[in-house]
All heavy atoms as a GROMACS GRO file, in nm:
protein
  613
    1MET      N    1  11.346  -6.200  -1.520
    1MET     CA    2  11.382  -6.310  -1.619
    1MET      C    3  11.311  -6.266  -1.752
    1MET      O    4  11.188  -6.236  -1.742
    1MET     CB    5  11.334  -6.441  -1.579
    1MET     CG    6  11.374  -6.553  -1.664
    1MET     SD    7  11.352  -6.721  -1.602
    1MET     CE    8  11.485  -6.725  -1.493
    2ARG      N    9  11.378  -6.263  -1.852
    2ARG     CA   10  11.331  -6.220  -1.994
    2ARG      C   11  11.236  -6.326  -2.041
    2ARG      O   12  11.237  -6.446  -2.016
    2ARG     CB   13  11.452  -6.212  -2.082
    2ARG     CG   14  11.415  -6.177  -2.214
    2ARG     CD   15  11.536  -6.176  -2.301
    2ARG     NE   16  11.499  -6.143  -2.440
    2ARG     CZ   17  11.584  -6.150  -2.540
    2ARG    NH1   18  11.717  -6.156  -2.522
    2ARG    NH2   19  11.559  -6.120  -2.667
    3THR      N   20  11.125  -6.268  -2.109
    3THR     CA   21  11.020  -6.351  -2.166
    3THR      C   22  11.038  -6.325  -2.316
    3THR      O   23  11.027  -6.219  -2.370
    3THR     CB   24  10.880  -6.311  -2.117
    3THR    OG1   25  10.886  -6.340  -1.980
    3THR    CG2   26  10.778  -6.411  -2.192
    4VAL      N   27  11.026  -6.450  -2.399
    4VAL     CA   28  11.036  -6.433  -2.537
    4VAL      C   29  10.914  -6.525  -2.598
    4VAL      O   30  10.869  -6.627  -2.540
    4VAL     CB   31  11.164  -6.476  -2.610
    4VAL    CG1   32  11.274  -6.404  -2.561
    4VAL    CG2   33  11.187  -6.625  -2.571
    5ASN      N   34  10.870  -6.477  -2.707
    5ASN     CA   35  10.760  -6.562  -2.776
    5ASN      C   36  10.804  -6.681  -2.834
    5ASN      O   37  10.934  -6.679  -2.875
    5ASN     CB   38  10.667  -6.479  -2.849
    5ASN     CG   39  10.727  -6.420  -2.978
    5ASN    OD1   40  10.814  -6.469  -3.028
    5ASN    ND2   41  10.685  -6.283  -3.006
    6ILE      N   42  10.737  -6.763  -2.884
    6ILE     CA   43  10.764  -6.890  -2.945
    6ILE      C   44  10.843  -6.857  -3.087
    6ILE      O   45  10.953  -6.913  -3.109
    6ILE     CB   46  10.662  -6.990  -2.969
    6ILE    CG1   47  10.628  -7.061  -2.839
    6ILE    CG2   48  10.696  -7.088  -3.076
    6ILE    CD1   49  10.532  -7.175  -2.846
    7HIS      N   50  10.788  -6.770  -3.159
    7HIS     CA   51  10.850  -6.726  -3.287
    7HIS      C   52  10.988  -6.678  -3.271
    7HIS      O   53  11.089  -6.706  -3.338
    7HIS     CB   54  10.762  -6.624  -3.359
    7HIS     CG   55  10.816  -6.572  -3.493
    7HIS    ND1   56  10.823  -6.670  -3.599
    7HIS    CD2   57  10.871  -6.466  -3.521
    7HIS    CE1   58  10.882  -6.604  -3.694
    7HIS    NE2   59  10.917  -6.485  -3.660
    8GLU      N   60  11.008  -6.579  -3.176
    8GLU     CA   61  11.146  -6.536  -3.147
    8GLU      C   62  11.242  -6.639  -3.090
    8GLU      O   63  11.358  -6.643  -3.132
    8GLU     CB   64  11.137  -6.425  -3.044
    8GLU     CG   65  11.264  -6.354  -3.011
    8GLU     CD   66  11.258  -6.250  -2.902
    8GLU    OE1   67  11.148  -6.209  -2.851
    8GLU    OE2   68  11.362  -6.208  -2.869
    9ALA      N   69  11.185  -6.737  -3.012
    9ALA     CA   70  11.264  -6.845  -2.956
    9ALA      C   71  11.320  -6.923  -3.077
    9ALA      O   72  11.433  -6.964  -3.081
    9ALA     CB   73  11.197  -6.913  -2.851
   10LYS      N   74  11.233  -6.960  -3.171
   10LYS     CA   75  11.274  -7.032  -3.288
   10LYS      C   76  11.369  -6.969  -3.368
   10LYS      O   77  11.467  -7.029  -3.419
   10LYS     CB   78  11.146  -7.073  -3.374
   10LYS     CG   79  11.060  -7.180  -3.291
   10LYS     CD   80  10.948  -7.248  -3.402
   10LYS     CE   81  10.856  -7.145  -3.446
   10LYS     NZ   82  10.749  -7.205  -3.525
   11THR      N   83  11.349  -6.839  -3.397
   11THR     CA   84  11.430  -6.762  -3.484
   11THR      C   85  11.571  -6.741  -3.424
   11THR      O   86  11.672  -6.745  -3.494
   11THR     CB   87  11.362  -6.616  -3.504
   11THR    OG1   88  11.242  -6.641  -3.564
   11THR    CG2   89  11.458  -6.550  -3.617
   12HIS      N   90  11.586  -6.732  -3.305
   12HIS     CA   91  11.702  -6.694  -3.224
   12HIS      C   92  11.745  -6.801  -3.125
   12HIS      O   93  11.824  -6.759  -3.022
   12HIS     CB   94  11.706  -6.551  -3.147
   12HIS     CG   95  11.666  -6.445  -3.248
   12HIS    ND1   96  11.739  -6.394  -3.346
   12HIS    CD2   97  11.536  -6.365  -3.261
   12HIS    CE1   98  11.671  -6.298  -3.411
   12HIS    NE2   99  11.561  -6.296  -3.367
   13LEU      N  100  11.712  -6.924  -3.147
   13LEU     CA  101  11.743  -7.024  -3.048
   13LEU      C  102  11.882  -7.034  -3.006
   13LEU      O  103  11.920  -7.036  -2.887
   13LEU     CB  104  11.697  -7.162  -3.095
   13LEU     CG  105  11.703  -7.276  -2.997
   13LEU    CD1  106  11.624  -7.251  -2.879
   13LEU    CD2  107  11.668  -7.411  -3.071
   14SER      N  108  11.980  -7.039  -3.112
   14SER     CA  109  12.121  -7.046  -3.074
   14SER      C  110  12.175  -6.939  -2.972
   14SER      O  111  12.242  -6.957  -2.881
   14SER     CB  112  12.208  -7.043  -3.196
   14SER     OG  113  12.168  -7.157  -3.270
   15ARG      N  114  12.130  -6.807  -3.011
   15ARG     CA  115  12.163  -6.706  -2.924
   15ARG      C  116  12.108  -6.703  -2.789
   15ARG      O  117  12.171  -6.686  -2.691
   15ARG     CB  118  12.121  -6.568  -2.995
   15ARG     CG  119  12.162  -6.438  -2.912
   15ARG     CD  120  12.130  -6.326  -2.992
   15ARG     NE  121  11.997  -6.304  -3.035
   15ARG     CZ  122  11.894  -6.262  -2.959
   15ARG    NH1  123  11.917  -6.234  -2.835
   15ARG    NH2  124  11.770  -6.268  -2.998
   16LEU      N  125  11.984  -6.748  -2.776
   16LEU     CA  126  11.914  -6.758  -2.647
   16LEU      C  127  11.967  -6.877  -2.564
   16LEU      O  128  11.996  -6.853  -2.446
   16LEU     CB  129  11.776  -6.783  -2.667
   16LEU     CG  130  11.688  -6.669  -2.733
   16LEU    CD1  131  11.548  -6.705  -2.765
   16LEU    CD2  132  11.682  -6.550  -2.627
   17VAL      N  133  12.003  -6.978  -2.624
   17VAL     CA  134  12.061  -7.095  -2.560
   17VAL      C  135  12.201  -7.050  -2.500
   17VAL      O  136  12.244  -7.081  -2.391
   17VAL     CB  137  12.072  -7.226  -2.652
   17VAL    CG1  138  12.171  -7.320  -2.577
   17VAL    CG2  139  11.948  -7.275  -2.668
   18GLU      N  140  12.272  -6.971  -2.579
   18GLU     CA  141  12.404  -6.923  -2.533
   18GLU      C  142  12.389  -6.831  -2.414
   18GLU      O  143  12.475  -6.839  -2.316
   18GLU     CB  144  12.493  -6.842  -2.646
   18GLU     CG  145  12.542  -6.948  -2.736
   18GLU     CD  146  12.652  -7.030  -2.694
   18GLU    OE1  147  12.731  -6.994  -2.589
   18GLU    OE2  148  12.661  -7.147  -2.719
   19LEU      N  149  12.299  -6.740  -2.424
   19LEU     CA  150  12.279  -6.660  -2.298
   19LEU      C  151  12.234  -6.735  -2.182
   19LEU      O  152  12.276  -6.705  -2.070
   19LEU     CB  153  12.157  -6.550  -2.348
   19LEU     CG  154  12.200  -6.458  -2.436
   19LEU    CD1  155  12.074  -6.361  -2.481
   19LEU    CD2  156  12.304  -6.367  -2.386
   20ALA      N  157  12.144  -6.832  -2.204
   20ALA     CA  158  12.101  -6.909  -2.090
   20ALA      C  159  12.213  -6.995  -2.018
   20ALA      O  160  12.228  -7.006  -1.901
   20ALA     CB  161  11.989  -7.012  -2.130
   21ALA      N  162  12.304  -7.043  -2.120
   21ALA     CA  163  12.426  -7.105  -2.059
   21ALA      C  164  12.510  -7.026  -1.982
   21ALA      O  165  12.578  -7.070  -1.888
   21ALA     CB  166  12.500  -7.180  -2.180
   22GLN      N  167  12.519  -6.885  -2.004
   22GLN     CA  168  12.592  -6.791  -1.931
   22GLN      C  169  12.518  -6.747  -1.814
   22GLN      O  170  12.559  -6.656  -1.738
   22GLN     CB  171  12.632  -6.680  -2.027
   22GLN     CG  172  12.708  -6.716  -2.146
   22GLN     CD  173  12.722  -6.606  -2.235
   22GLN    OE1  174  12.692  -6.493  -2.211
   22GLN    NE2  175  12.783  -6.635  -2.347
   23GLY      N  176  12.402  -6.803  -1.778
   23GLY     CA  177  12.330  -6.772  -1.654
   23GLY      C  178  12.199  -6.681  -1.679
   23GLY      O  179  12.137  -6.642  -1.580
   24GLU      N  180  12.183  -6.637  -1.802
   24GLU     CA  181  12.061  -6.552  -1.835
   24GLU      C  182  11.940  -6.634  -1.878
   24GLU      O  183  11.917  -6.639  -1.992
   24GLU     CB  184  12.108  -6.448  -1.923
   24GLU     CG  185  12.212  -6.348  -1.896
   24GLU     CD  186  12.234  -6.253  -1.993
   24GLU    OE1  187  12.141  -6.197  -2.054
   24GLU    OE2  188  12.349  -6.214  -2.005
   25GLY      N  189  11.877  -6.704  -1.780
   25GLY     CA  190  11.758  -6.791  -1.826
   25GLY      C  191  11.647  -6.696  -1.880
   25GLY      O  192  11.652  -6.576  -1.870
   26PHE      N  193  11.559  -6.762  -1.952
   26PHE     CA  194  11.446  -6.697  -2.014
   26PHE      C  195  11.327  -6.782  -2.014
   26PHE      O  196  11.333  -6.907  -1.985
   26PHE     CB  197  11.480  -6.646  -2.146
   26PHE     CG  198  11.518  -6.756  -2.244
   26PHE    CD1  199  11.412  -6.813  -2.327
   26PHE    CD2  200  11.642  -6.811  -2.256
   26PHE    CE1  201  11.441  -6.915  -2.416
   26PHE    CE2  202  11.677  -6.911  -2.346
   26PHE     CZ  203  11.572  -6.965  -2.421
   27VAL      N  204  11.203  -6.716  -2.029
   27VAL     CA  205  11.077  -6.785  -2.033
   27VAL      C  206  11.016  -6.777  -2.180
   27VAL      O  207  11.032  -6.686  -2.249
   27VAL     CB  208  10.984  -6.717  -1.935
   27VAL    CG1  209  10.829  -6.798  -1.954
   27VAL    CG2  210  11.029  -6.736  -1.802
   28ILE      N  211  10.978  -6.899  -2.229
   28ILE     CA  212  10.928  -6.895  -2.354
   28ILE      C  213  10.770  -6.899  -2.335
   28ILE      O  214  10.713  -6.978  -2.256
   28ILE     CB  215  10.953  -7.025  -2.448
   28ILE    CG1  216  11.112  -7.019  -2.463
   28ILE    CG2  217  10.878  -7.018  -2.578
   28ILE    CD1  218  11.151  -7.145  -2.536
   29ALA      N  219  10.702  -6.799  -2.412
   29ALA     CA  220  10.554  -6.797  -2.388
   29ALA      C  221  10.488  -6.809  -2.523
   29ALA      O  222  10.545  -6.785  -2.633
   29ALA     CB  223  10.528  -6.648  -2.345
   30LYS      N  224  10.365  -6.856  -2.515
   30LYS     CA  225  10.280  -6.875  -2.638
   30LYS      C  226  10.158  -6.797  -2.614
   30LYS      O  227  10.078  -6.809  -2.531
   30LYS     CB  228  10.240  -7.025  -2.652
   30LYS     CG  229  10.157  -7.063  -2.764
   30LYS     CD  230  10.152  -7.204  -2.780
   30LYS     CE  231  10.061  -7.255  -2.904
   30LYS     NZ  232  10.050  -7.378  -2.918
   31ALA      N  233  10.133  -6.697  -2.713
   31ALA     CA  234  10.018  -6.619  -2.704
   31ALA      C  235  10.013  -6.537  -2.566
   31ALA      O  236   9.916  -6.515  -2.511
   31ALA     CB  237   9.889  -6.694  -2.720
   32GLY      N  238  10.136  -6.504  -2.527
   32GLY     CA  239  10.152  -6.424  -2.408
   32GLY      C  240  10.148  -6.506  -2.270
   32GLY      O  241  10.160  -6.455  -2.162
   33ARG      N  242  10.121  -6.627  -2.283
   33ARG     CA  243  10.110  -6.709  -2.174
   33ARG      C  244  10.242  -6.791  -2.142
   33ARG      O  245  10.283  -6.860  -2.231
   33ARG     CB  246   9.998  -6.821  -2.189
   33ARG     CG  247   9.964  -6.894  -2.050
   33ARG     CD  248   9.836  -6.965  -2.081
   33ARG     NE  249   9.842  -7.100  -2.036
   33ARG     CZ  250   9.854  -7.219  -2.097
   33ARG    NH1  251   9.800  -7.215  -2.220
   33ARG    NH2  252   9.869  -7.329  -2.042
   34PRO      N  253  10.318  -6.772  -2.044
   34PRO     CA  254  10.436  -6.839  -2.009
   34PRO      C  255  10.420  -7.007  -2.025
   34PRO      O  256  10.323  -7.047  -1.965
   34PRO     CB  257  10.482  -6.804  -1.870
   34PRO     CG  258  10.410  -6.678  -1.846
   34PRO     CD  259  10.271  -6.696  -1.928
   35MET      N  260  10.516  -7.071  -2.102
   35MET     CA  261  10.497  -7.211  -2.112
   35MET      C  262  10.614  -7.291  -2.046
   35MET      O  263  10.586  -7.385  -1.986
   35MET     CB  264  10.484  -7.247  -2.274
   35MET     CG  265  10.382  -7.173  -2.343
   35MET     SD  266  10.218  -7.239  -2.290
   35MET     CE  267  10.218  -7.405  -2.362
   36VAL      N  268  10.737  -7.239  -2.076
   36VAL     CA  269  10.845  -7.301  -2.022
   36VAL      C  270  10.956  -7.210  -1.976
   36VAL      O  271  10.964  -7.093  -2.019
   36VAL     CB  272  10.922  -7.414  -2.120
   36VAL    CG1  273  10.820  -7.521  -2.159
   36VAL    CG2  274  10.958  -7.336  -2.241
   37LYS      N  275  11.049  -7.260  -1.874
   37LYS     CA  276  11.152  -7.169  -1.831
   37LYS      C  277  11.280  -7.252  -1.883
   37LYS      O  278  11.296  -7.370  -1.854
   37LYS     CB  279  11.147  -7.167  -1.680
   37LYS     CG  280  11.272  -7.078  -1.629
   37LYS     CD  281  11.245  -7.041  -1.485
   37LYS     CE  282  11.244  -7.149  -1.388
   37LYS     NZ  283  11.244  -7.111  -1.250
   38VAL      N  284  11.377  -7.175  -1.948
   38VAL     CA  285  11.503  -7.227  -1.983
   38VAL      C  286  11.608  -7.157  -1.897
   38VAL      O  287  11.624  -7.045  -1.890
   38VAL     CB  288  11.534  -7.195  -2.138
   38VAL    CG1  289  11.660  -7.247  -2.179
   38VAL    CG2  290  11.421  -7.243  -2.221
   39VAL      N  291  11.690  -7.257  -1.826
   39VAL     CA  292  11.786  -7.206  -1.740
   39VAL      C  293  11.900  -7.297  -1.764
   39VAL      O  294  11.896  -7.413  -1.811
   39VAL     CB  295  11.754  -7.220  -1.585
   39VAL    CG1  296  11.629  -7.115  -1.559
   39VAL    CG2  297  11.704  -7.355  -1.551
   40PRO      N  298  12.019  -7.258  -1.727
   40PRO     CA  299  12.154  -7.347  -1.740
   40PRO      C  300  12.132  -7.462  -1.638
   40PRO      O  301  12.076  -7.445  -1.540
   40PRO     CB  302  12.264  -7.251  -1.700
   40PRO     CG  303  12.206  -7.130  -1.632
   40PRO     CD  304  12.059  -7.124  -1.673
   41LEU      N  305  12.201  -7.564  -1.679
   41LEU     CA  306  12.200  -7.694  -1.600
   41LEU      C  307  12.258  -7.677  -1.468
   41LEU      O  308  12.212  -7.737  -1.377
   41LEU     CB  309  12.265  -7.800  -1.671
   41LEU     CG  310  12.194  -7.860  -1.799
   41LEU    CD1  311  12.280  -7.963  -1.868
   41LEU    CD2  312  12.064  -7.923  -1.757
   42THR      N  313  12.347  -7.585  -1.464
   42THR     CA  314  12.414  -7.556  -1.321
   42THR      C  315  12.326  -7.469  -1.232
   42THR      O  316  12.365  -7.452  -1.114
   42THR     CB  317  12.546  -7.507  -1.339
   42THR    OG1  318  12.539  -7.377  -1.415
   42THR    CG2  319  12.646  -7.597  -1.415
   43ALA      N  320  12.225  -7.406  -1.283
   43ALA     CA  321  12.135  -7.317  -1.202
   43ALA      C  322  12.060  -7.393  -1.097
   43ALA      O  323  12.015  -7.495  -1.120
   43ALA     CB  324  12.054  -7.241  -1.303
   44VAL      N  325  12.047  -7.325  -0.981
   44VAL     CA  326  11.962  -7.381  -0.880
   44VAL      C  327  11.821  -7.302  -0.895
   44VAL      O  328  11.827  -7.183  -0.900
   44VAL     CB  329  12.015  -7.356  -0.744
   44VAL    CG1  330  11.934  -7.397  -0.634
   44VAL    CG2  331  12.153  -7.416  -0.724
   45ASP      N  332  11.716  -7.375  -0.892
   45ASP     CA  333  11.586  -7.307  -0.904
   45ASP      C  334  11.567  -7.219  -0.788
   45ASP      O  335  11.629  -7.239  -0.678
   45ASP     CB  336  11.474  -7.414  -0.905
   45ASP     CG  337  11.464  -7.500  -1.028
   45ASP    OD1  338  11.524  -7.462  -1.125
   45ASP    OD2  339  11.407  -7.609  -1.029
   46ASP      N  340  11.476  -7.126  -0.814
   46ASP     CA  341  11.447  -7.019  -0.715
   46ASP      C  342  11.390  -7.084  -0.599
   46ASP      O  343  11.298  -7.179  -0.592
   46ASP     CB  344  11.334  -6.915  -0.756
   46ASP     CG  345  11.389  -6.831  -0.885
   46ASP    OD1  346  11.507  -6.825  -0.890
   46ASP    OD2  347  11.305  -6.804  -0.960
   47GLY      N  348  11.435  -7.053  -0.476
   47GLY     CA  349  11.384  -7.118  -0.349
   47GLY      C  350  11.460  -7.242  -0.305
   47GLY      O  351  11.444  -7.288  -0.193
   48GLN      N  352  11.545  -7.296  -0.392
   48GLN     CA  353  11.619  -7.424  -0.368
   48GLN      C  354  11.756  -7.378  -0.326
   48GLN      O  355  11.815  -7.279  -0.368
   48GLN     CB  356  11.633  -7.518  -0.482
   48GLN     CG  357  11.516  -7.603  -0.508
   48GLN     CD  358  11.544  -7.717  -0.607
   48GLN    OE1  359  11.639  -7.688  -0.687
   48GLN    NE2  360  11.472  -7.815  -0.602
   49GLN      N  361  11.813  -7.458  -0.232
   49GLN     CA  362  11.946  -7.432  -0.190
   49GLN      C  363  12.031  -7.564  -0.184
   49GLN      O  364  11.972  -7.661  -0.143
   49GLN     CB  365  11.951  -7.378  -0.044
   49GLN     CG  366  12.079  -7.344   0.007
   49GLN     CD  367  12.069  -7.286   0.154
   49GLN    OE1  368  11.978  -7.304   0.222
   49GLN    NE2  369  12.171  -7.211   0.186
   50ARG      N  370  12.139  -7.566  -0.267
   50ARG     CA  371  12.219  -7.679  -0.241
   50ARG      C  372  12.264  -7.710  -0.114
   50ARG      O  373  12.329  -7.627  -0.052
   50ARG     CB  374  12.326  -7.680  -0.352
   50ARG     CG  375  12.280  -7.670  -0.485
   50ARG     CD  376  12.394  -7.681  -0.590
   50ARG     NE  377  12.329  -7.683  -0.731
   50ARG     CZ  378  12.394  -7.736  -0.822
   50ARG    NH1  379  12.522  -7.775  -0.816
   50ARG    NH2  380  12.338  -7.724  -0.945
   51ARG      N  381  12.256  -7.839  -0.068
   51ARG     CA  382  12.291  -7.875   0.064
   51ARG      C  383  12.402  -7.984   0.074
   51ARG      O  384  12.449  -8.026   0.185
   51ARG     CB  385  12.167  -7.921   0.145
   51ARG     CG  386  12.053  -7.832   0.138
   51ARG     CD  387  12.034  -7.744   0.255
   51ARG     NE  388  12.056  -7.812   0.381
   51ARG     CZ  389  12.065  -7.752   0.492
   51ARG    NH1  390  12.028  -7.644   0.501
   51ARG    NH2  391  12.085  -7.830   0.591
   52LEU      N  392  12.460  -8.029  -0.041
   52LEU     CA  393  12.556  -8.136  -0.036
   52LEU      C  394  12.678  -8.088   0.026
   52LEU      O  395  12.736  -7.988   0.008
   52LEU     CB  396  12.585  -8.167  -0.184
   52LEU     CG  397  12.679  -8.286  -0.208
   52LEU    CD1  398  12.616  -8.410  -0.155
   52LEU    CD2  399  12.722  -8.299  -0.358
   53GLY      N  400  12.713  -8.165   0.131
   53GLY     CA  401  12.828  -8.153   0.207
   53GLY      C  402  12.813  -8.044   0.315
   53GLY      O  403  12.907  -8.012   0.391
   54PHE      N  404  12.687  -8.021   0.360
   54PHE     CA  405  12.676  -7.905   0.460
   54PHE      C  406  12.715  -7.961   0.601
   54PHE      O  407  12.737  -7.872   0.694
   54PHE     CB  408  12.532  -7.870   0.466
   54PHE     CG  409  12.439  -7.964   0.525
   54PHE    CD1  410  12.379  -7.938   0.657
   54PHE    CD2  411  12.376  -8.067   0.449
   54PHE    CE1  412  12.287  -8.028   0.710
   54PHE    CE2  413  12.291  -8.155   0.507
   54PHE     CZ  414  12.247  -8.139   0.643
   55MET      N  415  12.728  -8.095   0.627
   55MET     CA  416  12.766  -8.141   0.763
   55MET      C  417  12.915  -8.197   0.758
   55MET      O  418  12.956  -8.266   0.838
   55MET     CB  419  12.681  -8.261   0.792
   55MET     CG  420  12.527  -8.208   0.841
   55MET     SD  421  12.523  -8.102   0.974
   55MET     CE  422  12.547  -8.234   1.102
   56GLN      N  423  12.985  -8.163   0.650
   56GLN     CA  424  13.118  -8.214   0.625
   56GLN      C  425  13.195  -8.183   0.752
   56GLN      O  426  13.213  -8.059   0.803
   56GLN     CB  427  13.185  -8.156   0.498
   56GLN     CG  428  13.320  -8.211   0.475
   56GLN     CD  429  13.368  -8.164   0.333
   56GLN    OE1  430  13.310  -8.082   0.274
   56GLN    NE2  431  13.494  -8.220   0.312
   57GLY      N  432  13.271  -8.296   0.803
   57GLY     CA  433  13.362  -8.261   0.920
   57GLY      C  434  13.289  -8.272   1.044
   57GLY      O  435  13.355  -8.256   1.156
   58ARG      N  436  13.163  -8.287   1.056
   58ARG     CA  437  13.086  -8.276   1.182
   58ARG      C  438  13.042  -8.418   1.219
   58ARG      O  439  13.002  -8.430   1.334
   58ARG     CB  440  12.958  -8.191   1.158
   58ARG     CG  441  12.994  -8.039   1.140
   58ARG     CD  442  12.875  -7.952   1.148
   58ARG     NE  443  12.907  -7.819   1.115
   58ARG     CZ  444  12.825  -7.716   1.107
   58ARG    NH1  445  12.707  -7.754   1.131
   58ARG    NH2  446  12.850  -7.600   1.074
   59LEU      N  447  13.050  -8.507   1.132
   59LEU     CA  448  13.012  -8.656   1.161
   59LEU      C  449  13.119  -8.747   1.145
   59LEU      O  450  13.208  -8.718   1.065
   59LEU     CB  451  12.886  -8.685   1.071
   59LEU     CG  452  12.767  -8.603   1.091
   59LEU    CD1  453  12.675  -8.645   0.971
   59LEU    CD2  454  12.703  -8.619   1.224
   60SER      N  455  13.123  -8.850   1.208
   60SER     CA  456  13.224  -8.960   1.187
   60SER      C  457  13.148  -9.100   1.180
   60SER      O  458  13.048  -9.115   1.253
   60SER     CB  459  13.336  -8.966   1.288
   60SER     OG  460  13.271  -8.993   1.410
   61VAL      N  461  13.200  -9.176   1.095
   61VAL     CA  462  13.143  -9.315   1.087
   61VAL      C  463  13.237  -9.415   1.140
   61VAL      O  464  13.355  -9.415   1.107
   61VAL     CB  465  13.103  -9.353   0.933
   61VAL    CG1  466  13.062  -9.497   0.920
   61VAL    CG2  467  13.014  -9.254   0.865
   62PRO      N  468  13.194  -9.500   1.238
   62PRO     CA  469  13.291  -9.592   1.302
   62PRO      C  470  13.354  -9.695   1.199
   62PRO      O  471  13.282  -9.734   1.094
   62PRO     CB  472  13.198  -9.663   1.401
   62PRO     CG  473  13.071  -9.586   1.419
   62PRO     CD  474  13.059  -9.507   1.289
   63ASP      N  475  13.469  -9.737   1.227
   63ASP     CA  476  13.528  -9.834   1.121
   63ASP      C  477  13.450  -9.960   1.117
   63ASP      O  478  13.444 -10.034   1.028
   63ASP     CB  479  13.670  -9.870   1.189
   63ASP     CG  480  13.768  -9.754   1.164
   63ASP    OD1  481  13.742  -9.670   1.084
   63ASP    OD2  482  13.856  -9.741   1.237
   64ASP      N  483  13.380  -9.996   1.231
   64ASP     CA  484  13.300 -10.130   1.235
   64ASP      C  485  13.150 -10.095   1.188
   64ASP      O  486  13.062 -10.189   1.228
   64ASP     CB  487  13.306 -10.211   1.362
   64ASP     CG  488  13.251 -10.124   1.486
   64ASP    OD1  489  13.221 -10.011   1.459
   64ASP    OD2  490  13.221 -10.186   1.576
   65PHE      N  491  13.125 -10.000   1.124
   65PHE     CA  492  12.984  -9.958   1.094
   65PHE      C  493  12.912 -10.072   1.014
   65PHE      O  494  12.789 -10.101   1.067
   65PHE     CB  495  12.981  -9.840   0.996
   65PHE     CG  496  12.842  -9.801   0.950
   65PHE    CD1  497  12.751  -9.734   1.039
   65PHE    CD2  498  12.807  -9.828   0.832
   65PHE    CE1  499  12.625  -9.706   0.993
   65PHE    CE2  500  12.671  -9.808   0.784
   65PHE     CZ  501  12.579  -9.740   0.867
   66ASP      N  502  12.977 -10.147   0.929
   66ASP     CA  503  12.904 -10.256   0.849
   66ASP      C  504  12.893 -10.384   0.938
   66ASP      O  505  12.819 -10.475   0.902
   66ASP     CB  506  12.984 -10.284   0.734
   66ASP     CG  507  13.114 -10.331   0.751
   66ASP    OD1  508  13.186 -10.289   0.864
   66ASP    OD2  509  13.184 -10.396   0.669
   67ARG      N  510  12.945 -10.386   1.055
   67ARG     CA  511  12.927 -10.508   1.142
   67ARG      C  512  12.852 -10.459   1.267
   67ARG      O  513  12.830 -10.546   1.364
   67ARG     CB  514  13.074 -10.552   1.177
   67ARG     CG  515  13.154 -10.614   1.066
   67ARG     CD  516  13.278 -10.662   1.094
   67ARG     NE  517  13.366 -10.572   1.168
   67ARG     CZ  518  13.446 -10.479   1.130
   67ARG    NH1  519  13.450 -10.463   0.996
   67ARG    NH2  520  13.521 -10.412   1.209
   68MET      N  521  12.811 -10.354   1.286
   68MET     CA  522  12.745 -10.303   1.410
   68MET      C  523  12.610 -10.372   1.417
   68MET      O  524  12.536 -10.385   1.331
   68MET     CB  525  12.720 -10.159   1.408
   68MET     CG  526  12.840 -10.058   1.427
   68MET     SD  527  12.801  -9.887   1.410
   68MET     CE  528  12.704  -9.861   1.555
   69GLY      N  529  12.588 -10.443   1.538
   69GLY     CA  530  12.460 -10.522   1.560
   69GLY      C  531  12.465 -10.663   1.502
   69GLY      O  532  12.354 -10.712   1.496
   70ALA      N  533  12.574 -10.706   1.438
   70ALA     CA  534  12.572 -10.821   1.374
   70ALA      C  535  12.529 -10.945   1.457
   70ALA      O  536  12.458 -11.032   1.424
   70ALA     CB  537  12.707 -10.852   1.321
   71THR      N  538  12.584 -10.940   1.591
   71THR     CA  539  12.546 -11.049   1.691
   71THR      C  540  12.406 -11.048   1.723
   71THR      O  541  12.337 -11.157   1.716
   71THR     CB  542  12.634 -11.015   1.822
   71THR    OG1  543  12.758 -11.010   1.788
   71THR    CG2  544  12.600 -11.133   1.911
   72GLU      N  545  12.346 -10.932   1.743
   72GLU     CA  546  12.189 -10.927   1.758
   72GLU      C  547  12.114 -10.966   1.648
   72GLU      O  548  12.008 -11.034   1.652
   72GLU     CB  549  12.163 -10.786   1.801
   72GLU     CG  550  12.021 -10.764   1.842
   72GLU     CD  551  11.976 -10.836   1.976
   72GLU    OE1  552  12.062 -10.868   2.053
   72GLU    OE2  553  11.845 -10.829   1.988
   73ILE      N  554  12.150 -10.921   1.519
   73ILE     CA  555  12.078 -10.962   1.400
   73ILE      C  556  12.097 -11.109   1.377
   73ILE      O  557  11.989 -11.183   1.339
   73ILE     CB  558  12.138 -10.882   1.289
   73ILE    CG1  559  12.116 -10.738   1.291
   73ILE    CG2  560  12.086 -10.943   1.146
   73ILE    CD1  561  12.190 -10.646   1.196
   74GLU      N  562  12.210 -11.172   1.407
   74GLU     CA  563  12.219 -11.316   1.396
   74GLU      C  564  12.137 -11.382   1.489
   74GLU      O  565  12.072 -11.484   1.462
   74GLU     CB  566  12.366 -11.358   1.409
   74GLU     CG  567  12.399 -11.507   1.400
   74GLU     CD  568  12.366 -11.552   1.252
   74GLU    OE1  569  12.388 -11.481   1.158
   74GLU    OE2  570  12.340 -11.679   1.244
   75ARG      N  571  12.119 -11.339   1.611
   75ARG     CA  572  12.044 -11.399   1.712
   75ARG      C  573  11.898 -11.390   1.680
   75ARG      O  574  11.824 -11.490   1.692
   75ARG     CB  575  12.060 -11.325   1.844
   75ARG     CG  576  11.982 -11.398   1.970
   75ARG     CD  577  12.015 -11.317   2.079
   75ARG     NE  578  11.943 -11.196   2.086
   75ARG     CZ  579  11.804 -11.170   2.092
   75ARG    NH1  580  11.719 -11.288   2.114
   75ARG    NH2  581  11.758 -11.057   2.098
   76LEU      N  582  11.854 -11.278   1.616
   76LEU     CA  583  11.703 -11.265   1.590
   76LEU      C  584  11.668 -11.349   1.445
   76LEU      O  585  11.561 -11.391   1.443
   76LEU     CB  586  11.677 -11.114   1.560
   76LEU     CG  587  11.677 -11.030   1.688
   76LEU    CD1  588  11.671 -10.888   1.661
   76LEU    CD2  589  11.577 -11.070   1.786
   77PHE      N  590  11.768 -11.343   1.351
   77PHE     CA  591  11.722 -11.397   1.224
   77PHE      C  592  11.803 -11.521   1.181
   77PHE      O  593  11.779 -11.579   1.081
   77PHE     CB  594  11.739 -11.287   1.116
   77PHE     CG  595  11.653 -11.160   1.144
   77PHE    CD1  596  11.704 -11.050   1.201
   77PHE    CD2  597  11.522 -11.172   1.121
   77PHE    CE1  598  11.619 -10.939   1.214
   77PHE    CE2  599  11.429 -11.057   1.136
   77PHE     CZ  600  11.492 -10.940   1.187
   78GLY      N  601  11.912 -11.547   1.247
   78GLY     CA  602  11.992 -11.672   1.231
   78GLY      C  603  11.920 -11.796   1.243
   78GLY      O  604  11.808 -11.811   1.292
   79GLU      N  605  11.980 -11.898   1.179
   79GLU     CA  606  11.907 -12.034   1.179
   79GLU      C  607  11.953 -12.111   1.314
   79GLU      O  608  12.032 -12.105   1.370
   79GLU     CB  609  11.958 -12.113   1.069
   79GLU     CG  610  11.910 -12.052   0.937
   79GLU     CD  611  11.953 -12.140   0.818
   79GLU    OE1  612  11.967 -12.250   0.840
   79GLU    OE2  613  11.986 -12.068   0.726
   0.00000   0.00000   0.00000
């Protein structure tokens, strides 16, 4: 990942943002010390994996899910 200093980032912000939006993230450093990482919003951080939908088609929810245990709950908490 490319590292740029603050001065370069301020001078070329539009170009750097365009590159980041295309997937080429970069790090902004101050006095040689990394301060922030700029990545596109759609990027997944290193080590993270998107898991949404990984069990699709493997589970089913009963039609009466919202009523399951209603009799028992009424018995325990009803008046």
